[in-house]
C-alpha positions in Angstrom: 40.8 31.8 -49.6 41.7 29.6 -51.8 42.0 26.7 -49.7 38.1 27.4 -48.7 37.3 27.0 -52.3 39.4 24.3 -52.8 37.8 22.6 -50.1 34.5 23.2 -50.5 34.8 22.2 -54.1 36.3 18.7 -53.0 33.3 18.5 -50.7 30.9 18.9 -53.1 32.4 16.4 -55.7 32.6 13.7 -52.7 29.5 14.5 -52.3 27.4 14.2 -55.6 29.5 11.4 -56.7 28.1 9.2 -53.7 24.4 10.7 -54.9 24.1 8.1 -58.3 20.6 6.8 -58.0 19.5 3.4 -58.2 16.1 2.9 -60.2 13.5 2.4 -58.2 10.8 0.0 -58.7 7.3 -0.2 -59.3 5.8 -3.1 -57.3 2.1 -2.9 -57.5 -0.5 -0.5 -58.2 -3.0 -1.0 -55.3 -5.9 1.1 -57.1 -7.0 3.4 -59.3 -9.4 6.8 -58.1 -10.9 9.0 -60.7 -10.9 11.6 -58.7 -12.3 14.5 -61.0 -13.9 14.1 -65.2 -14.2 17.7 -66.8 -14.7 18.7 -70.8 -10.9 18.2 -71.3 -9.1 16.2 -69.0 -9.7 13.2 -66.5 -7.8 13.8 -63.6 -7.2 10.3 -61.5 -4.9 8.8 -58.4 -2.7 5.9 -58.6 -1.6 4.4 -55.5 1.5 3.3 -56.2 4.0 1.0 -54.4 7.3 1.9 -54.7 10.2 0.1 -53.8 13.2 2.5 -53.3 16.8 0.9 -52.5 18.6 3.8 -52.2 20.2 5.5 -49.3 18.7 8.9 -50.0 14.8 9.9 -50.5 14.5 11.7 -53.9 11.3 13.5 -55.7 9.6 12.1 -59.0 9.3 15.5 -60.7 8.3 14.2 -64.1 6.0 11.4 -65.7 5.2 10.8 -69.4 3.3 7.3 -69.5 0.7 5.8 -72.0 -1.8 4.0 -70.4 -3.7 1.1 -71.5 -7.1 -0.5 -70.3 -7.9 -3.9 -71.3 -4.6 -3.7 -74.2 -6.3 -0.9 -76.0 -4.1 2.6 -75.4 -5.6 5.1 -74.0 -3.4 8.3 -74.6 -0.9 9.6 -71.9 -0.9 10.7 -68.8 1.3 13.2 -66.8 2.3 13.9 -63.6 0.0 16.6 -61.3 2.0 17.1 -58.4 5.4 16.3 -57.7 5.9 12.7 -55.1 8.5 12.6 -52.5 9.7 9.0 -52.0 11.3 7.8 -48.9 14.9 6.4 -48.8 15.1 3.0 -48.5 12.0 1.7 -48.0 9.0 -0.3 -50.0 5.9 2.6 -49.5 2.5 3.4 -51.0 2.6 6.8 -52.5 -0.6 8.7 -53.9 0.3 9.9 -57.2 -2.1 12.6 -59.0 -2.1 12.5 -63.0 -4.4 13.5 -65.8 -5.2 12.5 -69.1 -6.8 14.0 -72.1 -10.6 13.3 -71.5 -11.7 12.2 -74.7 -8.9 9.0 -74.8 -9.6 8.0 -71.4 -13.5 8.0 -71.6 -13.4 6.1 -74.9 -10.9 3.2 -73.2 -13.3 3.7 -70.1 -15.9 3.1 -72.3 -14.8 -0.2 -73.8 -13.5 -1.8 -70.2 -16.5 -0.4 -69.1 -18.2 -3.9 -68.5 -15.6 -5.1 -67.4 -15.2 -2.6 -64.1 -18.5 -2.7 -64.2 -19.0 -6.3 -63.4 -15.3 -6.3 -61.5 -14.7 -3.2 -59.9 -11.4 -4.3 -62.0 -9.1 -3.6 -65.2 -6.4 -4.8 -66.6 -4.0 -2.1 -66.6 -0.8 -1.8 -68.6 1.4 1.7 -67.8 4.4 2.3 -69.7 6.8 5.2 -70.2 9.4 7.2 -68.6 9.7 9.0 -65.0 11.6 12.0 -63.7 13.3 11.7 -60.0 15.5 14.4 -59.1 17.8 14.6 -56.0 19.5 17.8 -55.2 21.1 19.2 -58.7 20.5 15.6 -59.9 18.0 14.6 -62.1 17.7 10.9 -63.9 14.7 9.1 -66.4 14.2 5.8 -65.5 11.6 3.3 -68.0 8.4 2.3 -66.1 6.5 -1.4 -67.6 4.2 -2.3 -65.3 0.8 -4.5 -66.3 -1.6 -6.1 -63.4 -5.6 -6.3 -62.9 -5.9 -2.8 -60.7 -9.2 -2.1 -59.0 -10.7 1.2 -59.8 -12.6 3.3 -57.6 -15.0 7.0 -58.8 -13.9 8.2 -55.6 -10.5 9.7 -54.4 -10.2 8.3 -51.3 -8.1 4.6 -50.7 -10.5 1.7 -50.0 -8.6 1.3 -46.7 -8.8 4.8 -45.6 -12.3 4.0 -45.6 -12.7 2.0 -42.7 
């Protein structure tokens, strides 16, 4: 019985030693969808292109991000739903987030003219996300800025065709 227990712990140690999570890269935010506007919160979906260089998938379980529109901080967003990231690939994932309505609406008003004219905003997302694989979790910094299309429905533009 002792040998089985030792063998189990050796196997566990070897398995876990190989689970070092290399930082994924946020390549692009393809589109922002405004899903729902409530009295106290706004639900949005970002279609994020993520490069996972690891030989295994993982799950993003938390996001604590500051959002800026046209260089104006509009507040924090948090992850509503875990996102499963596949191994060794660049893929686009819908990332469901929620934000306080007051700050988001104020920022949207400031960026509203640009959004109406161009259908795009200059978006910056900065903060941390937490990824989990089996028993291990790790936080990764995010700092991304680009001009991004905005849609008032949840459906991604390419899904409509």
